N, C-alpha and C positions, 0 to 999 in steps of 0.2 A: 092530153094535151093543155094545158091552161093559155089560154089567150087574152090578153086584157084587152078591155073596152075604151074606147077612148070617150072623154068625155067633155063637153061643148058649155061654157059657161058664159052666158051673155053678158056684153059689156054695156053701159051705159055710154050714150052719148055724153059729151060735155056741155054745159049750158052755152047758149050763146053768148060771146063777148060783145058789149058797147063800147062803140070810140072810146069813151071815156076810161074805161078802162085798159085802153092800149096807150097809154098814156106814159112815155119812157121817165123810168125814176131818176132822183137826183140822187148822186151819190153822197152821204153825208160823211164821209172819209176824207174828202177834198179840203182839209183846212187849209187856208193860207198861210203860208211860210212853211209847209212839208215838201219834199221834191216834185218838182215840176210843175209848181207853180209862179207867178209873176213874184207874189212877196219872199218866195226862195231866192227867186232869181235875183230880185234888190239886194235879199242879205248876202248872199253870194257876192255881189258886185261891191258892196261896200265894205266887205272883209277885205274885197281883193286891191280897192283903193286907199285904205287907211293902212294895209300892210305894205303895199306899195309905197307909199309915203312915210311910214316908221322905217322900211328899212333904206330906202335913198337918203332921207336925212343922217340913219345911223354910219352908213358907209360912207357918206360923204365928208365924214370929222376924220383928217388924220391919223389920230391915236386912238379910234375903238377897239383895234385888234389887241392893243396891251393889256384890256380889261377883258375876264373871262368870262364876265358876265353879259358883256357887250357885244362879245362874240357867240355866245349863245343864243343872243337876241335878232343877231343877223341870220344864224341859221334856222331857230324859230320863224322868223318873218318870212324867209325864205319858202320855208315848206307850207305856210300858211297861204302865201300866193301862191304859189301851185297847185296846191289843194282846192283853193277857192275857184280860181279860174277852169280846173278841171271841170270840176260841179257844175258852173257858170254856164260852160259847154254844154254840158249834160241837160241843164233845165233851158236852155235854149233849143235844144234837140226836142225835148220832150213836149216844149209848147208849140215849136212848130208843125209836129206833128200830129200831135193830138193825143201822145200816149201819156198814162196813166205810170208813176213810178213807185207805187205799193206793193212790189214784190216785195214778201217779205228777205228775202235774200240782200235786196238792193238796199231797202229802209237799213237792215243791222249793219251792211258795209259803211251808208252815209253815217249812222249814228255813232259807229266806232270810231272812224274818222273824223267825225266833228270834235268827237271827246277827248280825242288825242291830242289834237291840232289846236281845242281852246284851251286845253290844260296846260301843253308846251307855251302856247302863249302868253298866258296867265302868269306863268311863273316868272319868263322870261321879261313882263313888263313888271313884275313886284322885284325881281333882281337888278335892272335897269334903275328901277326907283330907288332900291337900296342905294347903288352906287352913287347916282346923282345926287340925293342927300346928303351922304358922306363925304362925297369931293366938294359939295357946295357949301354946308351947314357945318360941318364938321371940323374940316380941314381947313375950309375959307381958302382954297386954290382956287375960285370960280375964274379969276382972272387967265391962268394959264389954260383953262382948259374950256373945252365947248359945252358949258352948260346949259347956255338956250337951248344948243341942238340935242343936246341929251336929253333935257326934258321935252320938248316936242315930239320926241322919236317915243319916249314912254308913253306920252298921252297919247298917240297916234297907235301904239300896240294896246294901250287900254281900252279906247275906241273901238280896234279890231277885236277885241275879247268880248265886248259889249255888242258886237254885230254876230258875232260866232254863238252865242249862250242860245240865243232861238234858236237857232238852226240844232242845234244840239238836242235841247230841249223838245222839239215838234219830232225829229225824227226818233228820238227814245219813247217817246208818246206814243208816235205812229207804232212803234215796233213794241212795244209791249200792249198794246189795244188789239193787235193781228196773232199774238201768241196765243195758242191753242193748250196751254200748259194744265189749267186747273179744271175739271170736271164740271158742266154745267147744270 
């Protein structure tokens, strides 16, 4: 009969820690502008305000619905308002509770959403600017149309885009820095 014998291996005690070694560490991944920070909330607020102003100015004109680019503009601004408001609420929650929104799934969702909405706003701003230049400079019928309102709404949409680009870039950067795709 074969019986195995237990062997005991001595375990060393860990060295005593001093008080200085137990200091909580600061996370370097919490860069301002990323989800759940004050500057992210500021960027979302700026996106929301600029898109709201652009939408209200464009929708207040009586003949925006006769031009397809302006209808697209209203749809893109409405989507940007919903997106910015939703993520602004999420940023407020994260700041109040003290949670970090650096989960890879959350950051990828933010990055994709910011990329889509910023692309839509940029396309809508460019299309509206092109139609406004056509109406004002090429056709010369600014007296019959709302050129000032169209120009103001287009300017606000470009400001919305300028406020959404940092959110997209920082979220995409955070997502790519979290990726464990390449071997170390």
